[in-house]
N, C-alpha and C positions, 0 to 999 in steps of 0.2 A: 504493500500500500504506500509505503514511503517513496518507492521509486515512481509510482504513478503520480503521487502528489507533487513530487519534484518536477515532473514533466509539465504538470498544470501550471506550476509557479513560473517555470521558464516561458511557457506560452503567454501567460499574462504579462510578464515583463516585456516580451517582444512586442505585444500589441501596444502597450503603453509607450514603448520606445519609438514606435512607428505609427503614430496616431493617424496621420493622413492616409498612409497606405492601407491601414486597417479599415478606416471608414470607407474608402473607395472599394475595397474588396467586399465589404459587407453590402454596400449598395449594389454592386454587380450581382451578388447572389440574390438579393431581395428582388431586384428588377427582373432577373432571369426567371426566377420561380413564378413571379407575378405574371409575366408575359405568357408563360406556358399555361398557367391556370386560366388566364383570360382567353387565350386562343381556343382552349378546350371548351370553355363556357360558350363562346360565340358559335363554335361549330355545333354544339348540342342544341343551342337555341335555334339556329338556322334549320337544323334537321327537324326539330319539333314543329317549326312554322310550316315547313314544306309538308310534313305529315298531316298537319291540321288542314292545310289547303287541299290536299288530296282527299281527305275525309269529307270536306265540305263539297267538293265537286262530285263525290260519289264514286263508287267502284263499279267498273264495267258498265258505265252509263253512256248512252248515245243521246245527243241533244239534237232535236229537229227545230229549227227556227225559221220564221217567215222572212222573206226578202221584201222590204217595203220600198217602193219606188219613191224617190224624191220628186217634189213638184216645184214648179217655178211660181212666181207671184200671180200669174194668170190662172193657176189651177191646173195647168197641163203637166203631164208627167215628163220628167227629164229623161231623154234617151241618149245621153252622151253627146249632146250638141247637135243631134240630127233632127231636132224638132219634136213635136208631140209623138208619143209612142202609139203606133197603130197595131193593136193585137188582133190577129186573125182568129184566135181561139179564146174562149172564156174559161177562167179558173175561179172556183169558189174560194180559193185560198186555203189556209190551214184550218181545218175544222175539227169539231169533236168526232164527226164520222170518220175522219182520217185516223184519229187516235184509236177508236174502237176497231177499225179494220186492221190496223197494225197489231193490236193486242190479240185479236182472234185468229189472224192468218199466219203469223210467223211463230213457229214452235220454239225457237231459241230464246224467246222473251220470258223473263221471270215476272217482272212487274212493270207497270207503265203509269204515268200520270201526266195529264194535260196541265197547262198553266196559263192563267190569265191574270195580268197585273193591273192594278188601278191605284193611282196616287190621289190621296185626298186627306181629310182630317178625321180623327176619332174624337168623340165627345162623350164625357161622363162626368157627372157631378159638377157641371159648370166649367169644367176644364176642357180645352180644345187643343189638341196636339197633332202635328203632321204624322201620317203613317201610310204604310203601303198595304193595300188589300190584295191578297193573292188567292185566286180560285184554283184548287188542286183536288186530287183524289186522296183517299186514305193511304194509298201506297207511297205518296210523296215523302212521308216522314221516315219510311224505311229506305227509300232511294237515297236520301241525303243524311242518314244516320242522325235523326233528330229525336232524342229521347224526351219523354214528357216528365215535367216536374210534378204535375198533379193533373187529375182529370183523365179524360179519354180522348181518342180521335173520333172522326166521323164514323158512324155505322152505316150499314147498307140502306136503311130506310131514310136516313137524313140525306144521303147522297142522291138517291133516286128521286126523292120528292123535292129536292132543293130547299130544305128547311133553313131557317135563319139561325144557324149555329156557327160558332167560330172557335178556333184555337189561337191563342195570342202568344207573342214572344215575350221574353223576360223583361225587356225595357218597357213594353206596354204595361205589363203588370206593375213594375216599380213606379211608373208615372201616375197611373190611375188608381192602383190598389196597393199602396205601399204597406198597409198594416192589416189587410184583410185577405181572405181567400177569394179570388175572383170567380171561381167555378160556380156556375149557377146564376151569376149576375148578368146584366145586360149592358152592352156598350153600343153606342150609335156610331155608325160609319156612313157618311153621306146622309141619305134619307131613311136608312133602315136600321132598326134596333136588332142587334145580334146577341144571342145568348152564348156566353162563354162556357165551353164544355171541357177545355183543357188549357194547360200552360206549358210551353216548351222550356226545357232546361236551358239555362244561360250558356251561351257560347262565348268563351273568354278569348275573343280575337278582336283586334283593332279594326275599326271600320275602314280606315284609309288603306290598310295593308291588303284588304281583300276586295273592296269595291272597285279599286283602281284597276284590278285585273279582271273585272267582270263577274266576280263571284258574289252571290247574294249573301248578305249578312242577316241572320234570321231573327235577331233580338227585337227588331223594330217592326216586324210584320204581323198582320192579322190574316189567318188562313180560314177560308170558307170552302164548302164543296163547289166543284166546278159548275154544276147546274144551278146552284144558288146565285153565283155570279152572273150566269147567262139569263136567268129568270128575273132577278131583282135589280141588277146594275146595268150591264151592257152586253149586247150581243151584236157584234159587228156583222155577223153572217146574215142576220135578219135584215139589218139596215142595207147591206149590200144587195140582197135579193129584191128588197122594195125599190131601191134605186134602179136596178136593172129592169124590174117589171114595169116601171113607169116610162121606160123607153128613153131614159136620160143617159147620155154617154159619160164616161169617166171624165171628171173635171167640170161637168155641167152643174146646174143649180141643184139637181137632186142629190148629187154626191156632196155638194157643199153643205147641205143640211146634215149629212152624216158626220162631217168633221168635228162638230162641236161636242159630240157624244163620245168621241174616241179619246182614251187616255191610256197610254202604255208606258214603257220604261223611259225614264228621262234621257235626253240626249239623242233620241231617235226621232227622225222626222216622220210624224204619224199622219200627215195630212192626207195621204192616199192609202192608209192602212185599212184594207178590207178583210184582213184575216181575222177569223173568229178567235183563234188561239194565239198567244204570244210565244208558246214553246210547248214541245212535247218531249218528255224525258222517258227514255226506254232503258231498261236494264236487262242484260243478257246473263246466261249462266256462267260462262267462262270467258277469259280475256281473248282466247283464240277465236271466239265467235263474233268479236266486235266488228272486224273488217267485213266479213261476208254478210252479216246482218245489216250493217249500215248500207252496203251496196244494194241489198234486197229492198230495204226501206226506200232508198232513193228511186229505184226503178218502179216500185209500187206506187209511190206518191206521184211520180211523173205521169203515169197512166191515169191516175185518179184526177189529176189537174189538167187533163187534156193536153199533155206535152208542154205545158207552160212551167218553166223553171222559176217559180216564185217562192222557193224554199231552199234551205241548205241543211245538210246533215253533217 
């Protein structure tokens, strides 16, 4: 022990005799270890963020979105500088019938959900806050891994009959129902009172990190059955057929009346949006089935839309 104690004494004397060198050596060790720890932490954080992003996009999902033609100030559709677009064939756009046909026809599909989005304000107890209303099916919550904090999702009767029920995000709950359980209560969106049947568990992600890459952040949304959206809020498919039945061409007065009732995702020119749905989300069994299923969906929709390519898969 005396030998080891003598070594410690010599080491301490050397440190005290070379204070500057000792301090610089200590700083080198401290900064070296700190940098290694920081890099590992940054790497783990980036990995977790990517995994969360993949989880929010969904696994083995195929997204079918409508292509909305931009219009000029006169109401004519822009055709790449070649004047008003003249279509020789008529397409009904992306509709609920397309979603049902995809689900019933293609065997590789596990589950499917149409999606219709509407931006407005939610009202409860004299408080009014901006929110997004999304019409979906009950499969939507499985497609995007959205567990419920409380309550239930839509049942078959509520979906088929278009009942005024909803599932709310965590931020909607914290804004309007901070101290009470919202399940069973009513919240007003637009002109309709919706009964809350469920609350989605909070997703701990930043809005800017995900909405900038086009991924929906679920905490601020209110979800209702698709048929509830079509029956009680907006159905662009009916408006489109009424305009076509009146003999009014695209860009005419009949279609101008349709414009004011259309509201879809922000940042998208919706003045000529005749599509009934804003999106169809399809999930397949295995990753290997993604490419062939997407190709099959594309060919199928092209036939249903009279060879008009007004969608993208």
